[in-house]
N, C-alpha and C positions, 0 to 999 in steps of 0.2 A: 108336208113335203110332197110333191108333184109325183103322180105313179111312175116316174120311167126312173126316177131317183131312188124309190122306195125297191120297186123290182132288182135293178142295180145292187143297192145295199146288204137284196136281198140274198141273191146270185151271187155277191163278191165273199158272205157268210157262208153260204152253201159249199161252194171251190173248198172254204179255206175249213171246212169242216171234213168233205170228203177226200178230198186228194190224200191227205198223209194217211187215213185209216183204212181208205179201200184199197186193195191190192189192182183189181182190176182199170182201177181210174189213174191209179199211180203211173203204174207202168203206161197208158194209154196217153196222159197228161205230162209224161214226162219231156222237160224240153219247151214245152209251150211257157208261154206269160202267162202266167193270169191275172196280170197288175190292169186287166183291160177297163178302160176309160167311158165305155158307153156299151151301151146292149150288143147295138151292131158290131161293136169292135169283139166281142164275147164269140157272136155267129162269126166274125170273119178270123178268128182265132182256133176256135174249138172245133174240132170233127165232130160229124156227128157218130153218135154208136148204130152199129147197124145190128140185127136179131142175130146174124153168123158170128159176130163177133163174141156174142153173149153166150151162143149156143157155142164154140169152141173153147171159151173160156169155163166153160162148165163142164164139156167134155174132157180137157186138158184136168182139170179140178175136181174131179168128185170128191163127194158127192152134190154141193152147193157152189160149187166155183169158188173164186175171189172176187164176185163185186157186192159182198156184203160190207158194210161197212162198221157195224157195230158188232159184239160178240154174238152166236149163233143164239144165247140163252133169251138175246131181245128180244126175238122177232118170235113171234106167235100166231102168223099165216105167210102161206104163201102162194103163190100168184102165176099161174101157167099158162102162156097163149099158143 
């Protein structure tokens, strides 16, 4: 499998797992067609996530925001910049 095809398959699998389970990205990507045909198509359709969006979500939904995909018990590290 060529590199771009492998990356596209991994990106599709990631989107399929994250969007239904992650409140932040479910809201952010609502209405975005995630059936992208290429990496360039993905880049054109999916908006960048900014630090201020993440901070706003964290402040609106303390203590950890809605950016987690799995139950909080699955996490054992927290990184903050």
